[in-house]
C-alpha positions in Angstrom: 15.2 10.0 -31.0 12.9 12.9 -30.2 10.0 10.8 -31.3 11.0 8.0 -28.9 11.4 10.5 -26.0 8.0 12.0 -26.8 6.3 8.6 -26.8 8.0 7.6 -23.6 6.8 10.8 -22.0 3.2 10.2 -23.1 3.3 6.7 -21.7 4.6 8.1 -18.4 1.7 10.6 -18.3 -0.7 7.8 -19.1 0.4 5.5 -16.3 0.4 8.4 -13.9 -3.2 9.2 -14.9 -4.1 5.5 -14.5 -2.4 5.3 -11.1 -4.2 8.5 -9.9 -7.5 7.1 -11.1 -6.9 3.7 -9.4 -6.0 5.5 -6.2 -9.3 7.3 -6.2 -11.1 6.9 -2.9 -14.1 9.1 -1.9 -17.1 9.1 0.3 -20.4 11.1 0.1 -23.0 11.1 2.9 -26.7 11.7 2.6 -29.7 11.9 4.9 -33.5 11.5 4.6 -34.7 12.0 8.1 -35.4 8.4 9.1 -32.5 6.9 7.2 -29.0 7.9 6.1 -26.8 6.7 3.2 -23.2 6.6 2.3 -21.8 6.4 -1.3 -18.3 4.9 -1.4 -16.2 5.3 -4.5 -13.1 3.1 -4.5 -11.0 2.6 -7.6 -13.9 3.7 -9.7 -16.4 1.2 -8.2 -19.4 2.5 -6.4 -21.0 1.0 -3.2 -24.1 2.3 -1.5 -24.7 1.8 2.2 -28.2 2.6 3.6 -29.2 2.4 7.3 -32.2 3.5 9.3 -35.4 2.6 11.0 -39.1 2.8 10.7 -40.9 6.2 10.2 -41.8 8.0 13.4 -45.5 8.2 14.3 -46.2 6.6 17.6 -46.5 3.0 18.7 -43.7 0.5 18.7 -40.6 1.3 16.6 -38.8 -1.2 14.5 -35.1 -2.1 14.9 -32.7 -0.4 12.5 -31.8 -2.1 9.2 -28.6 -1.9 7.3 -28.0 -2.9 3.6 -25.0 -2.8 1.4 -25.4 -2.4 -2.4 -22.3 -3.3 -4.3 -20.9 -2.5 -7.7 -23.4 0.1 -8.8 -23.4 0.3 -12.6 -25.0 2.9 -14.8 -28.2 1.8 -16.5 -29.6 5.1 -17.8 -29.4 8.8 -17.4 -28.3 9.4 -13.8 -29.6 5.9 -12.9 -27.6 3.1 -11.4 -28.3 -0.4 -10.2 -26.5 -2.9 -8.0 -26.9 -6.1 -6.1 -27.3 -6.4 -2.4 -24.2 -7.8 -0.8 -23.5 -9.8 2.3 -22.8 -7.7 5.4 -22.0 -8.6 9.0 -22.2 -6.0 11.8 -24.1 -5.3 14.9 -27.2 -4.2 12.9 -27.2 -6.8 10.1 -26.0 -10.3 9.8 -26.7 -11.2 6.2 -25.0 -14.0 4.4 -25.0 -14.4 0.6 -27.9 -16.8 0.8 -30.1 -14.0 2.2 -29.2 -11.3 -0.4 -28.7 -13.4 -3.5 -30.8 -12.1 -6.4 -31.8 -8.9 -4.6 -31.1 -5.5 -6.2 -31.5 -1.8 -5.6 -31.7 1.2 -7.8 -30.6 4.8 -7.2 -30.7 8.0 -9.2 -27.6 10.2 -8.6 -28.0 14.0 -8.8 -26.0 17.0 -7.8 -26.2 17.1 -4.0 -28.8 14.4 -3.7 -29.8 10.8 -4.5 -33.1 9.1 -5.0 -33.3 5.5 -3.8 -35.9 3.1 -5.1 -36.6 -0.5 -5.5 -34.4 -1.7 -2.6 -35.5 -5.4 -2.2 -35.4 -5.7 1.6 -38.5 -7.8 2.1 -37.8 -10.4 4.8 -34.5 -8.6 5.6 -35.9 -5.6 7.4 -39.0 -4.9 9.5 -42.1 -4.5 7.3 -42.5 -0.8 8.1 -39.0 0.1 7.0 -38.8 1.8 3.6 -35.5 3.1 2.2 -37.1 4.6 -0.9 -37.0 8.4 -1.4 -34.8 11.4 -1.8 -31.7 11.8 0.3 -29.9 15.2 0.5 -26.2 15.3 0.6 -24.5 16.3 3.8 -21.8 18.9 3.4 -18.7 18.6 5.5 -19.7 21.7 7.4 -23.0 20.1 8.3 -23.2 19.3 12.0 -24.3 15.7 11.3 -21.5 14.9 8.8 -19.1 13.7 11.4 -21.7 11.7 13.2 -22.9 9.9 10.1 -19.3 9.3 8.9 -18.3 7.7 12.2 -21.5 5.6 12.2 -20.8 4.0 8.8 -17.1 3.7 9.6 -17.9 1.7 12.7 -20.4 -0.5 10.9 -18.0 -1.2 8.0 -15.2 -1.8 10.4 -17.3 -4.5 12.1 -17.9 -6.0 8.7 -14.2 -5.9 7.9 -13.3 -7.7 11.1 -15.6 -10.5 9.9 -13.8 -10.5 6.5 -10.4 -10.5 8.1 -11.5 -13.5 10.2 -12.2 -15.5 7.0 -9.0 -14.2 5.4 -10.8 -12.1 2.8 -8.3 -9.3 3.1 -9.0 -7.8 -0.3 -12.6 -7.1 0.6 -11.6 -5.7 3.9 -9.2 -3.3 2.3 -11.8 -2.2 -0.2 -14.5 -1.6 2.5 -12.2 0.3 4.9 -10.2 2.4 2.5 -12.8 5.2 1.9 -13.0 5.8 5.6 -9.2 5.5 6.3 -8.5 8.0 3.4 -11.2 10.6 4.1 -11.6 11.2 7.8 -10.8 14.6 9.2 -7.7 14.6 11.4 -9.3 16.9 14.0 -11.9 14.1 14.7 -9.0 12.2 16.4 -9.0 14.9 19.1 -12.3 13.5 20.5 -12.6 10.2 22.4 -15.4 9.0 20.1 -13.4 9.7 17.0 -10.3 7.9 18.3 -12.3 4.9 19.4 -13.8 4.5 16.0 -11.0 5.5 13.7 -7.8 4.2 15.3 -8.8 0.5 15.3 -10.3 0.9 11.8 -7.1 2.4 10.4 -5.0 -0.2 12.2 -7.1 -3.1 10.7 -6.9 -1.4 7.3 -3.1 -1.5 7.6 -3.2 -5.1 8.8 -5.4 -6.2 5.8 -3.0 -4.4 3.4 0.0 -6.1 5.0 -1.7 -9.5 4.8 -2.1 -8.9 1.0 1.7 -8.2 0.8 1.2 -4.5 0.4 3.8 -3.5 3.0 4.4 0.0 1.5 0.8 0.9 2.1 0.8 -0.8 5.5 3.9 1.1 6.7 2.2 4.5 5.8 -0.9 3.4 7.8 1.0 2.0 10.8 3.2 5.1 11.0 0.1 7.2 11.3 -1.2 5.0 14.1 1.9 5.2 16.2 1.9 9.0 15.9 -1.7 9.1 17.0 -1.5 6.5 19.7 2.2 5.5 20.5 1.0 3.2 23.2 -0.8 0.9 20.8 1.4 -2.1 21.3 0.3 -4.4 18.4 0.9 -1.6 15.9 4.6 -1.5 16.7 4.8 -5.2 15.9 2.9 -4.8 12.6 5.0 -1.8 11.7 8.2 -3.7 12.5 7.1 -6.7 10.3 6.4 -4.4 7.3 9.7 -2.6 7.7 11.4 -5.9 7.8 9.6 -7.2 4.7 10.6 -4.0 2.8 14.2 -4.4 3.9 14.3 -1.3 6.1 16.1 -3.2 8.8 17.2 -0.4 11.1 13.7 0.9 11.5 12.4 -2.6 11.8 14.8 -3.4 14.7 13.9 -0.1 16.4 10.1 -0.9 16.1 10.7 -4.5 17.4 12.6 -3.1 20.3 9.8 -0.7 21.2 7.3 -3.6 21.0 9.3 -5.9 23.2 9.9 -3.1 25.8 6.1 -2.3 25.9 5.2 -6.0 26.2 7.7 -6.5 29.0 6.3 -3.5 30.9 2.9 -5.2 30.7 4.2 -8.5 31.9 3.4 -10.2 28.6 6.8 -11.6 27.8 5.4 -15.0 27.0 3.3 -13.6 24.2 6.2 -12.0 22.3 6.8 -13.9 19.0 10.3 -15.4 18.6 10.9 -13.3 15.4 10.8 -10.1 17.4 13.8 -11.3 19.5 15.8 -12.8 16.6 15.3 -9.9 14.3 16.2 -7.4 17.0 19.4 -9.3 17.5 20.1 -9.0 13.8 19.2 -12.5 12.4 
């Protein structure tokens, strides 16, 4: 009997460890003067984002360029390689056909990375070069927040595209490192709220669309605390409560949503389920 209990206990520890690893979501930011980079780690998978423009030096300057390098895998001592991935935001509009067969390499060191071999020919202006050493930005660095919000905004734009084509899994994967790792005091600024609140909301919506209502509820509850006047979030929150069988909270959230829509003169846009579920059906 003791042997059975011990084995069961070890299995519980194992699954807890696996769950903790699977829940891992981190972001590291780097800068090189004319370009910045973000390394996203989500459930053990690494994605590198690089954005920047041409080197300074007079004359006309090139437009910024943005690339996404997915699923970096280790190829040698500190060296990783990955393939360029499709990305859609206000800087880059790159379908799979443009990035197919293109790769990038990066050496990862303590507090720095060295990027090389990014195959951006034809994707970026000729004078843009992402190669070189990037130094990690500490959270106390004055540029950390600026760079974080920049990449959050760019990846949110990409996620909106993904949600539009019903690729909710990719949207969750791209948004999660930002939704999990922002500093709460950034929400005190207008810029921080304008970038983060919609991002977190769409992260919750994408999770809800995948049937992950438990995660969605935790996200939506944060949003209504930050911005209780965000009408659509009350509907999303109510739907996830309902799906989880938390009916009392669902009815309250539906009621708040209906009241706010009525106050805005938008009664005709209220979905029938909000009325029927508030009534108890």
